[in-house]
VEXDRENMAR-929966 format. One record per residue: residue number from 1; x, y, z of N, C-alpha, C in turn. Coordinates in steps of 0.02 Angstrom, whole numbers, plus 50000, padded with zeros to 5 digits. Layout:
<seros>
SERO	resi	nu	nv	nw	cau	cav	caw	cu	cv	cw
SERO	NUM	X	Y	Z	X	Y	Z	X	Y	Z $
...
</seros>
This chain:
<seros>
SERO	resi	nu	nv	nw	cau	cav	caw	cu	cv	cw
SERO	1	48811	50411	50444	48819	50473	50434	48861	50496	50493 $
SERO	2	48914	50534	50490	48968	50570	50540	48940	50660	50552 $
SERO	3	48960	50659	50588	48954	50720	50633	49042	50760	50649 $
SERO	4	49035	50825	50611	49087	50852	50597	49094	50895	50671 $
SERO	5	49172	50889	50690	49191	50906	50754	49220	50955	50746 $
SERO	6	49224	51000	50798	49281	51054	50796	49345	51040	50813 $
SERO	7	49395	51096	50788	49482	51064	50802	49472	51046	50875 $
SERO	8	49462	51071	50936	49484	51054	51003	49472	50981	51001 $
SERO	9	49406	50997	51007	49383	50910	51031	49384	50858	50971 $
SERO	10	49424	50873	50900	49420	50800	50892	49511	50792	50894 $
SERO	11	49549	50852	50907	49624	50833	50923	49603	50826	51010 $
SERO	12	49563	50839	51028	49574	50796	51105	49530	50719	51105 $
SERO	13	49509	50713	51072	49479	50628	51032	49544	50580	51014 $
SERO	14	49585	50610	50984	49636	50598	50949	49701	50574	51000 $
SERO	15	49695	50629	51048	49745	50631	51113	49740	50553	51153 $
SERO	16	49660	50551	51161	49669	50504	51214	49641	50447	51170 $
SERO	17	49656	50450	51105	49661	50384	51101	49713	50340	51067 $
SERO	18	49734	50264	51063	49783	50246	51022	49811	50271	50970 $
SERO	19	49889	50269	50960	49884	50309	50926	49909	50286	50856 $
SERO	20	49875	50218	50873	49883	50186	50774	49811	50154	50758 $
SERO	21	49753	50179	50807	49679	50145	50800	49655	50217	50813 $
SERO	22	49584	50238	50800	49543	50289	50847	49517	50262	50885 $
SERO	23	49522	50207	50937	49505	50203	51015	49523	50209	51054 $
SERO	24	49488	50192	51107	49504	50215	51177	49530	50148	51202 $
SERO	25	49577	50156	51231	49611	50111	51295	49639	50146	51351 $
SERO	26	49580	50186	51398	49606	50207	51438	49596	50207	51523 $
SERO	27	49654	50208	51540	49645	50189	51632	49622	50224	51685 $
SERO	28	49579	50232	51706	49524	50276	51785	49575	50265	51830 $
SERO	29	49601	50319	51857	49638	50332	51928	49590	50413	51945 $
SERO	30	49542	50424	51948	49497	50453	51985	49446	50469	52039 $
SERO	31	49464	50407	52048	49429	50392	52136	49467	50434	52197 $
SERO	32	49411	50464	52228	49426	50511	52269	49394	50475	52343 $
SERO	33	49349	50454	52360	49304	50426	52421	49316	50361	52432 $
SERO	34	49304	50312	52365	49315	50254	52372	49380	50232	52375 $
SERO	35	49438	50268	52344	49508	50261	52366	49545	50273	52420 $
SERO	36	49499	50321	52457	49527	50339	52519	49484	50259	52569 $
SERO	37	49460	50266	52559	49432	50178	52592	49456	50131	52573 $
SERO	38	49496	50135	52530	49570	50074	52515	49625	50082	52557 $
SERO	39	49636	50121	52578	49704	50156	52606	49688	50161	52668 $
SERO	40	49762	50155	52742	49727	50158	52805	49699	50234	52827 $
SERO	41	49655	50223	52887	49649	50287	52874	49684	50344	52914 $
SERO	42	49752	50310	52922	49779	50370	52960	49858	50390	52876 $
SERO	43	49826	50368	52832	49857	50390	52775	49885	50465	52750 $
SERO	44	49929	50487	52772	49952	50568	52739	49918	50581	52658 $
SERO	45	49895	50645	52653	49878	50659	52594	49945	50649	52543 $
SERO	46	50002	50662	52539	50064	50652	52493	50075	50577	52493 $
SERO	47	50057	50522	52521	50066	50480	52520	50016	50434	52464 $
SERO	48	49942	50480	52479	49893	50444	52437	49915	50486	52370 $
SERO	49	49946	50535	52367	49965	50565	52294	50012	50513	52268 $
SERO	50	50052	50508	52302	50131	50478	52295	50092	50386	52255 $
SERO	51	50036	50355	52283	50013	50299	52252	50016	50312	52179 $
SERO	52	49950	50355	52179	49929	50369	52105	49992	50387	52082 $
SERO	53	50034	50425	52072	50093	50429	52025	50130	50365	52042 $
SERO	54	50140	50310	52060	50175	50253	52043	50127	50229	51983 $
SERO	55	50063	50216	52003	50020	50178	51952	50002	50215	51884 $
SERO	56	49995	50293	51896	49998	50325	51839	50035	50314	51788 $
SERO	57	50116	50341	51825	50176	50343	51795	50184	50265	51741 $
SERO	58	50169	50214	51775	50174	50144	51737	50109	50132	51693 $
SERO	59	50060	50155	51701	50011	50136	51663	50016	50193	51589 $
SERO	60	50061	50248	51595	50044	50276	51539	50113	50270	51486 $
SERO	61	50142	50235	51520	50170	50204	51458	50147	50152	51407 $
SERO	62	50098	50121	51421	50035	50100	51384	49968	50111	51356 $
SERO	63	49953	50153	51410	49872	50173	51406	49860	50234	51346 $
SERO	64	49814	50206	51321	49779	50295	51271	49790	50341	51300 $
SERO	65	49754	50352	51368	49740	50412	51396	49734	50385	51473 $
SERO	66	49746	50450	51541	49732	50407	51580	49660	50481	51607 $
SERO	67	49643	50449	51656	49573	50483	51676	49617	50500	51765 $
SERO	68	49600	50555	51792	49631	50565	51851	49573	50638	51867 $
SERO	69	49577	50658	51942	49533	50685	51969	49591	50756	52006 $
SERO	70	49537	50812	52023	49570	50855	52053	49607	50865	52112 $
SERO	71	49573	50829	52159	49623	50824	52234	49661	50787	52216 $
SERO	72	49683	50732	52201	49747	50711	52184	49770	50703	52115 $
SERO	73	49747	50739	52093	49768	50704	51999	49839	50762	51986 $
SERO	74	49850	50821	52020	49894	50855	51998	49967	50815	51994 $
SERO	75	49972	50801	52052	50048	50771	52064	50084	50721	52014 $
SERO	76	50011	50638	51979	50010	50608	51938	50005	50640	51884 $
SERO	77	49972	50709	51855	49978	50718	51778	50037	50751	51780 $
SERO	78	50079	50771	51835	50157	50794	51799	50175	50750	51798 $
SERO	79	50169	50692	51838	50236	50625	51820	50196	50562	51744 $
SERO	80	50159	50631	51706	50147	50555	51658	50197	50560	51606 $
SERO	81	50196	50510	51570	50234	50503	51510	50219	50545	51448 $
SERO	82	50248	50577	51379	50220	50626	51341	50168	50563	51303 $
SERO	83	50159	50510	51315	50125	50445	51268	50046	50451	51273 $
SERO	84	50042	50470	51319	49977	50460	51334	49928	50524	51362 $
SERO	85	49859	50544	51344	49803	50608	51350	49783	50611	51403 $
SERO	86	49765	50661	51431	49721	50671	51501	49676	50701	51492 $
SERO	87	49608	50645	51540	49560	50676	51549	49541	50678	51610 $
SERO	88	49504	50757	51612	49519	50759	51709	49426	50777	51735 $
SERO	89	49424	50735	51802	49349	50713	51795	49333	50800	51821 $
SERO	90	49255	50844	51834	49237	50889	51829	49218	50891	51910 $
SERO	91	49158	50862	51904	49122	50810	51966	49163	50833	52033 $
SERO	92	49111	50825	52079	49147	50827	52145	49121	50744	52151 $
SERO	93	49158	50697	52203	49152	50632	52214	49110	50635	52274 $
SERO	94	49036	50585	52219	48972	50586	52264	48905	50617	52245 $
SERO	95	48870	50620	52294	48838	50652	52254	48780	50672	52327 $
SERO	96	48705	50750	52319	48683	50776	52351	48609	50723	52349 $
SERO	97	48578	50757	52413	48512	50705	52379	48503	50665	52423 $
SERO	98	48431	50609	52413	48408	50536	52460	48481	50482	52400 $
SERO	99	48469	50444	52441	48506	50382	52401	48477	50363	52337 $
SERO	100	48412	50375	52343	48367	50353	52297	48349	50420	52237 $
SERO	101	48371	50474	52253	48365	50528	52222	48420	50570	52219 $
SERO	102	48463	50560	52169	48526	50589	52180	48558	50654	52127 $
SERO	103	48596	50669	52141	48610	50750	52115	48671	50748	52106 $
SERO	104	48706	50762	52053	48771	50772	52058	48807	50842	52105 $
SERO	105	48876	50846	52114	48880	50903	52144	48953	50921	52134 $
SERO	106	48964	50991	52104	49009	51022	52065	49048	51090	52122 $
SERO	107	49102	51078	52097	49161	51106	52127	49160	51185	52119 $
SERO	108	49150	51253	52123	49133	51290	52113	49203	51325	52079 $
SERO	109	49248	51293	52118	49342	51312	52102	49339	51276	52041 $
SERO	110	49338	51206	52033	49338	51192	51974	49306	51196	51913 $
SERO	111	49353	51219	51852	49305	51235	51784	49337	51210	51720 $
SERO	112	49295	51205	51687	49332	51161	51611	49366	51211	51572 $
SERO	113	49368	51268	51614	49408	51314	51556	49495	51310	51607 $
SERO	114	49493	51290	51685	49542	51267	51736	49579	51200	51699 $
SERO	115	49530	51148	51669	49555	51082	51649	49578	51090	51588 $
SERO	116	49562	51161	51519	49603	51174	51504	49659	51181	51483 $
SERO	117	49664	51214	51536	49722	51260	51538	49790	51237	51571 $
SERO	118	49783	51175	51628	49807	51133	51637	49835	51073	51589 $
SERO	119	49812	51086	51544	49827	51038	51466	49791	50978	51471 $
SERO	120	49741	50958	51499	49704	50914	51506	49689	50888	51420 $
SERO	121	49659	50848	51383	49643	50827	51314	49560	50818	51323 $
SERO	122	49531	50809	51370	49438	50795	51368	49438	50803	51471 $
SERO	123	49369	50797	51455	49326	50807	51530	49289	50760	51541 $
SERO	124	49302	50730	51598	49231	50696	51614	49193	50693	51688 $
SERO	125	49116	50690	51657	49080	50717	51672	49035	50650	51709 $
SERO	126	49019	50659	51769	48977	50573	51800	48926	50608	51823 $
SERO	127	48861	50564	51820	48803	50600	51827	48757	50525	51867 $
SERO	128	48746	50521	51942	48694	50446	51934	48636	50460	51912 $
SERO	129	48598	50413	51864	48532	50448	51819	48496	50342	51827 $
SERO	130	48440	50357	51828	48404	50303	51823	48334	50362	51774 $
SERO	131	48338	50318	51710	48275	50332	51665	48209	50349	51696 $
SERO	132	48211	50306	51741	48124	50306	51779	48115	50337	51833 $
SERO	133	48173	50402	51844	48143	50432	51877	48107	50504	51895 $
SERO	134	48073	50503	51817	48022	50530	51812	48063	50609	51809 $
SERO	135	48028	50670	51852	48052	50723	51843	48139	50737	51843 $
SERO	136	48161	50700	51912	48226	50708	51891	48275	50697	51841 $
SERO	137	48248	50636	51807	48301	50615	51732	48287	50676	51689 $
SERO	138	48236	50705	51687	48233	50743	51627	48266	50833	51645 $
SERO	139	48276	50839	51706	48325	50882	51749	48397	50874	51728 $
SERO	140	48413	50797	51747	48468	50800	51724	48494	50809	51664 $
SERO	141	48454	50807	51623	48454	50762	51536	48471	50860	51507 $
SERO	142	48429	50922	51556	48447	50973	51540	48517	50991	51579 $
SERO	143	48557	50969	51632	48616	50977	51668	48662	50962	51641 $
SERO	144	48652	50888	51591	48712	50869	51583	48709	50928	51507 $
SERO	145	48663	50946	51468	48688	50962	51419	48705	51053	51421 $
SERO	146	48678	51064	51489	48733	51123	51482	48798	51130	51521 $
SERO	147	48783	51087	51542	48873	51062	51568	48927	51056	51528 $
SERO	148	48895	51015	51444	48939	50996	51406	48927	51052	51365 $
SERO	149	48879	51110	51344	48910	51167	51324	48942	51209	51367 $
SERO	150	48954	51219	51420	48996	51238	51464	49079	51194	51464 $
SERO	151	49077	51140	51428	49150	51113	51428	49174	51120	51343 $
SERO	152	49136	51120	51319	49121	51130	51226	49151	51218	51195 $
SERO	153	49144	51249	51270	49146	51314	51244	49238	51345	51257 $
SERO	154	49220	51277	51302	49335	51277	51299	49369	51220	51245 $
SERO	155	49308	51206	51189	49327	51170	51127	49362	51110	51156 $
SERO	156	49336	51073	51199	49359	51007	51252	49325	50964	51235 $
SERO	157	49298	50885	51223	49253	50852	51210	49237	50816	51269 $
SERO	158	49175	50785	51277	49155	50760	51361	49150	50711	51345 $
SERO	159	49189	50676	51400	49136	50598	51402	49110	50580	51471 $
SERO	160	49047	50569	51448	48995	50555	51496	48983	50487	51531 $
SERO	161	48984	50496	51595	48990	50419	51614	48926	50426	51668 $
SERO	162	48851	50385	51643	48819	50385	51685	48812	50333	51724 $
SERO	163	48804	50333	51810	48812	50270	51842	48722	50269	51848 $
SERO	164	48711	50194	51834	48639	50180	51853	48643	50166	51953 $
SERO	165	48578	50187	51964	48582	50170	52024	48486	50172	52056 $
SERO	166	48469	50132	52117	48396	50101	52141	48367	50187	52147 $
SERO	167	48312	50172	52113	48277	50221	52137	48213	50198	52183 $
SERO	168	48212	50125	52203	48173	50095	52270	48211	50086	52329 $
SERO	169	48207	50118	52392	48250	50103	52419	48252	50022	52467 $
SERO	170	48194	49985	52424	48188	49939	52448	48219	49885	52406 $
SERO	171	48263	49900	52364	48301	49859	52308	48368	49873	52281 $
SERO	172	48423	49842	52310	48482	49855	52332	48498	49857	52249 $
SERO	173	48537	49884	52239	48577	49869	52180	48611	49822	52143 $
SERO	174	48635	49801	52201	48672	49727	52207	48605	49690	52191 $
SERO	175	48549	49671	52211	48505	49634	52222	48492	49597	52146 $
SERO	176	48474	49534	52141	48466	49504	52097	48390	49536	52055 $
SERO	177	48364	49593	52105	48315	49628	52081	48313	49670	52032 $
SERO	178	48373	49721	52051	48386	49765	52005	48440	49739	51969 $
SERO	179	48465	49677	51951	48488	49667	51893	48457	49636	51843 $
SERO	180	48382	49636	51857	48372	49614	51811	48322	49665	51766 $
SERO	181	48332	49728	51802	48313	49779	51776	48356	49809	51718 $
SERO	182	48444	49818	51755	48489	49825	51723	48501	49849	51638 $
SERO	183	48480	49807	51623	48506	49813	51540	48456	49863	51519 $
SERO	184	48402	49846	51535	48326	49923	51499	48369	49968	51547 $
SERO	185	48386	49983	51590	48419	50033	51601	48476	50061	51598 $
SERO	186	48510	50031	51571	48569	50058	51568	48565	50065	51474 $
SERO	187	48532	50042	51444	48502	50039	51355	48471	50114	51358 $
SERO	188	48422	50106	51404	48376	50196	51398	48398	50249	51408 $
SERO	189	48457	50237	51450	48512	50282	51475	48535	50319	51426 $
SERO	190	48580	50284	51375	48622	50290	51326	48570	50305	51277 $
SERO	191	48501	50302	51276	48476	50314	51199	48444	50387	51236 $
SERO	192	48464	50414	51293	48446	50482	51329	48505	50519	51318 $
SERO	193	48552	50509	51356	48599	50536	51363	48623	50560	51292 $
SERO	194	48647	50514	51258	48653	50518	51192	48658	50577	51150 $
SERO	195	48588	50622	51179	48575	50662	51143	48581	50703	51182 $
SERO	196	48626	50728	51227	48640	50782	51242	48680	50825	51234 $
SERO	197	48728	50812	51191	48799	50833	51159	48880	50813	51190 $
SERO	198	48845	50766	51223	48923	50713	51245	48929	50698	51202 $
SERO	199	49020	50678	51190	49043	50669	51130	49052	50591	51136 $
SERO	200	49057	50558	51204	49075	50503	51210	49042	50464	51276 $
SERO	201	49012	50411	51272	48991	50380	51329	49029	50329	51360 $
SERO	202	49024	50344	51450	49076	50296	51479	49036	50250	51530 $
SERO	203	48995	50192	51465	48930	50155	51497	48955	50083	51531 $
SERO	204	48909	50067	51604	48900	50008	51626	48902	49962	51597 $
SERO	205	48937	49897	51584	48922	49843	51569	48831	49824	51589 $
SERO	206	48796	49795	51524	48696	49800	51531	48693	49740	51580 $
SERO	207	48752	49704	51597	48732	49635	51653	48768	49623	51715 $
SERO	208	48738	49612	51752	48756	49589	51815	48813	49537	51807 $
SERO	209	48869	49514	51820	48888	49452	51796	48874	49397	51874 $
SERO	210	48860	49411	51911	48843	49373	51985	48772	49347	51954 $
SERO	211	48722	49369	51911	48660	49343	51927	48654	49340	51809 $
SERO	212	48692	49331	51797	48698	49315	51713	48755	49308	51693 $
SERO	213	48779	49237	51664	48822	49231	51642	48828	49206	51573 $
SERO	214	48774	49215	51535	48775	49175	51442	48801	49240	51421 $
SERO	215	48848	49234	51390	48910	49272	51354	48861	49286	51302 $
SERO	216	48813	49259	51281	48759	49260	51206	48709	49313	51255 $
SERO	217	48685	49322	51292	48639	49359	51331	48668	49429	51335 $
SERO	218	48740	49435	51345	48796	49480	51366	48792	49529	51302 $
SERO	219	48806	49492	51245	48827	49529	51191	48767	49553	51155 $
SERO	220	48713	49521	51173	48622	49551	51144	48633	49620	51169 $
SERO	221	48643	49618	51217	48645	49664	51288	48678	49723	51249 $
SERO	222	48719	49703	51233	48783	49772	51215	48772	49798	51164 $
SERO	223	48746	49753	51081	48718	49783	51041	48646	49822	51033 $
SERO	224	48610	49783	51094	48551	49847	51103	48588	49900	51127 $
SERO	225	48632	49905	51177	48656	49965	51194	48676	50018	51138 $
SERO	226	48730	49985	51080	48746	50022	51036	48710	50037	50992 $
SERO	227	48653	49997	50978	48594	50020	50945	48556	50112	50956 $
SERO	228	48559	50080	51026	48523	50155	51056	48553	50228	51068 $
SERO	229	48613	50204	51086	48669	50265	51075	48706	50288	51009 $
SERO	230	48693	50372	51006	48703	50408	50977	48771	50427	50949 $
SERO	231	48816	50414	50991	48867	50428	51008	48914	50366	51023 $
SERO	232	48997	50357	51010	49038	50306	51035	49016	50297	51100 $
SERO	233	49025	50248	51141	49024	50210	51187	49107	50177	51208 $
SERO	234	49126	50185	51278	49160	50134	51302	49144	50093	51377 $
SERO	235	49171	50059	51386	49146	50023	51432	49188	50025	51494 $
SERO	236	49170	50040	51543	49187	50044	51638	49192	49987	51653 $
SERO	237	49239	49994	51716	49250	49905	51729	49227	49887	51805 $
SERO	238	49196	49952	51824	49139	49973	51885	49155	49924	51947 $
SERO	239	49230	49914	51960	49263	49856	52015	49235	49785	52000 $
SERO	240	49240	49768	51974	49242	49686	51929	49329	49670	51949 $
SERO	241	49301	49597	51944	49391	49594	51951	49398	49560	51875 $
SERO	242	49475	49563	51862	49507	49553	51800	49471	49520	51745 $
SERO	243	49474	49463	51764	49453	49408	51719	49393	49428	51710 $
SERO	244	49346	49441	51760	49263	49447	51719	49270	49513	51683 $
SERO	245	49298	49572	51685	49320	49622	51650	49336	49611	51592 $
SERO	246	49418	49561	51566	49413	49550	51508	49352	49531	51457 $
SERO	247	49334	49493	51495	49271	49447	51457	49194	49498	51430 $
SERO	248	49219	49548	51486	49151	49597	51450	49202	49633	51418 $
SERO	249	49246	49652	51414	49284	49686	51362	49266	49651	51286 $
SERO	250	49258	49597	51278	49298	49551	51229	49219	49562	51181 $
SERO	251	49155	49532	51229	49068	49561	51200	49070	49612	51198 $
SERO	252	49096	49668	51216	49083	49740	51205	49087	49759	51147 $
SERO	253	49182	49756	51147	49184	49774	51080	49177	49741	51005 $
SERO	254	49153	49679	51028	49118	49645	50980	49062	49676	50931 $
SERO	255	49029	49692	50993	48955	49712	50992	48959	49815	50987 $
SERO	256	49021	49841	50968	49015	49903	50949	49049	49952	50996 $
SERO	257	49067	49922	51058	49090	49974	51107	49157	49994	51076 $
SERO	258	49197	50060	51088	49243	50104	51069	49295	50084	51089 $
SERO	259	49298	50044	51133	49381	50036	51186	49339	50041	51260 $
SERO	260	49383	50038	51292	49367	50034	51378	49410	50087	51416 $
SERO	261	49377	50107	51479	49365	50157	51523	49392	50120	51583 $
SERO	262	49446	50091	51597	49434	50039	51666	49483	50074	51719 $
SERO	263	49484	50043	51787	49520	50085	51837	49535	50015	51874 $
SERO	264	49489	49988	51914	49519	49938	51985	49541	49870	51963 $
SERO	265	49490	49859	51906	49507	49782	51860	49594	49791	51852 $
SERO	266	49626	49857	51835	49700	49846	51801	49730	49843	51889 $
SERO	267	49709	49915	51922	49789	49923	51976	49764	49919	52063 $
SERO	268	49690	49903	52049	49668	49895	52141	49711	49892	52165 $
SERO	269	49745	49822	52164	49803	49770	52207	49853	49820	52249 $
SERO	270	49892	49881	52177	49952	49916	52215	49909	49948	52265 $
SERO	271	49863	49985	52291	49839	50032	52313	49862	50014	52396 $
SERO	272	49861	49931	52407	49878	49931	52467	49952	49901	52477 $
SERO	273	50001	49909	52420	50046	49866	52435	50115	49895	52464 $
SERO	274	50181	49883	52467	50235	49922	52489	50254	49946	52429 $
SERO	275	50292	49992	52438	50327	50027	52374	50357	49985	52331 $
SERO	276	50379	49934	52342	50431	49876	52299	50368	49829	52280 $
SERO	277	50327	49805	52330	50298	49761	52293	50245	49807	52246 $
SERO	278	50230	49866	52235	50213	49922	52191	50232	49909	52130 $
SERO	279	50285	49936	52143	50322	49924	52098	50320	49861	52049 $
SERO	280	50329	49809	52067	50351	49764	52035	50289	49745	52010 $
SERO	281	50210	49744	52048	50157	49732	52033	50123	49768	51968 $
SERO	282	50143	49831	51960	50129	49876	51897	50162	49863	51838 $
SERO	283	50218	49843	51842	50276	49818	51789	50247	49754	51761 $
SERO	284	50228	49710	51812	50225	49666	51791	50129	49630	51781 $
SERO	285	50106	49624	51831	50040	49593	51836	49991	49669	51793 $
SERO	286	49996	49723	51817	49937	49768	51802	49968	49794	51712 $
SERO	287	50015	49780	51695	50059	49811	51646	50027	49720	51598 $
SERO	288	50030	49674	51609	50000	49639	51569	49923	49628	51559 $
SERO	289	49891	49635	51611	49819	49651	51620	49822	49700	51558 $
SERO	290	49843	49748	51581	49805	49827	51515	49853	49815	51442 $
SERO	291	49872	49777	51441	49891	49749	51358	49867	49704	51328 $
SERO	292	49816	49637	51380	49772	49631	51349	49737	49638	51339 $
SERO	293	49688	49701	51390	49639	49746	51354	49654	49768	51276 $
SERO	294	49710	49802	51288	49735	49848	51227	49729	49806	51183 $
SERO	295	49745	49748	51160	49742	49714	51102	49668	49669	51087 $
SERO	296	49623	49669	51138	49568	49668	51121	49519	49718	51102 $
SERO	297	49553	49768	51116	49504	49836	51091	49536	49850	51012 $
SERO	298	49593	49836	51016	49639	49859	50956	49588	49797	50888 $
SERO	299	49575	49748	50923	49569	49717	50862	49467	49697	50851 $
SERO	300	49431	49709	50914	49395	49699	50887	49336	49769	50913 $
SERO	301	49337	49830	50922	49317	49889	50931	49292	49914	50873 $
SERO	302	49257	49962	50886	49219	50014	50822	49243	50057	50840 $
SERO	303	49286	50082	50795	49311	50163	50799	49277	50214	50812 $
SERO	304	49320	50263	50854	49257	50332	50836	49252	50365	50782 $
SERO	305	49289	50362	50758	49277	50399	50690	49217	50374	50636 $
SERO	306	49195	50322	50653	49127	50317	50615	49067	50354	50625 $
SERO	307	49089	50391	50684	49033	50448	50732	49064	50515	50692 $
SERO	308	49135	50550	50713	49163	50600	50683	49190	50615	50620 $
SERO	309	49231	50663	50614	49264	50675	50553	49292	50746	50594 $
SERO	310	49357	50757	50551	49395	50834	50583	49375	50859	50559 $
SERO	311	49377	50938	50560	49359	51010	50528	49395	51011	50470 $
SERO	312	49326	51055	50423	49381	51042	50338	49427	51112	50356 $
SERO	313	49476	51081	50316	49552	51148	50338	49539	51211	50252 $
SERO	314	49519	51264	50289	49521	51324	50230	49565	51384	50260 $
SERO	315	49586	51426	50223	49646	51472	50223	49623	51521	50270 $
SERO	316	49558	51549	50275	49560	51569	50342	49514	51561	50398 $
SERO	317	49530	51494	50408	49483	51450	50460	49499	51493	50527 $
SERO	318	49543	51525	50559	49540	51545	50611	49522	51601	50638 $
SERO	319	49496	51625	50566	49465	51680	50585	49378	51682	50619 $
SERO	320	49360	51617	50574	49273	51618	50611	49286	51549	50678 $
SERO	321	49357	51532	50683	49362	51484	50762	49357	51511	50818 $
SERO	322	49296	51510	50860	49281	51543	50904	49324	51530	50973 $
</seros>
């Protein structure tokens, strides 16, 4: 059964998809705090913007869309080619509260309306989420539904990115203990948050490759994720190296993902290179990586059109269009 989208949301998904197939091959460069930590402490704002501009321009030659942030993203967005769609992050980088009790932070002066006005095709919304956090998880379900409704009021689609974390201060997210819980956390997160109205989920891989390398197990976990989600999902790279992410993308797409939305696995070396080295890296290694991922997604992904259909045309459709 498919759901009929409004004109703007349907067009937004089309504009962020590969032109030949309704799947996603999106490059993310919406990092802010983690991006600054990659650079020398004295790096000027203009230099940080220029690096993003270089990366984004090169990636727009092939990617279906680019995900950017409001802090550094305007310059790169203006340098994009016309081939790729644009997603903009809504939330502030980071979270409020304790590390085991995380709430999203939003920027008062950055709104879905402004994102629409600048020409973006979709909005990305990040929330730190653990379905076992009790009342907090319930509150976040309501908050995501509220923010999604605000974005939909601008007739833009929502790409929702739930990031798992440990709610036990004695268990680190990179530990074997958390890895043993991760698949169930990711699957239950998809089950809950796919009911909030978001159009696409941007999901973590269900397993930590440092503790589980059996690809049969990987595939079963991704199939559980697909079965749990009521909407299309794409795979994020979460900072893993490219070889690992390529393997994960193959498994995820075979198991029902609708493509990928990846960042550092593709371009991270470029951030610390000289301009000449960066240009060569982006036109060579980074482009090759992106093309390999796009080939995988094009061959193996589940189209988002399995979930959504376009609005029906009628002679006076515009009279009731809000």
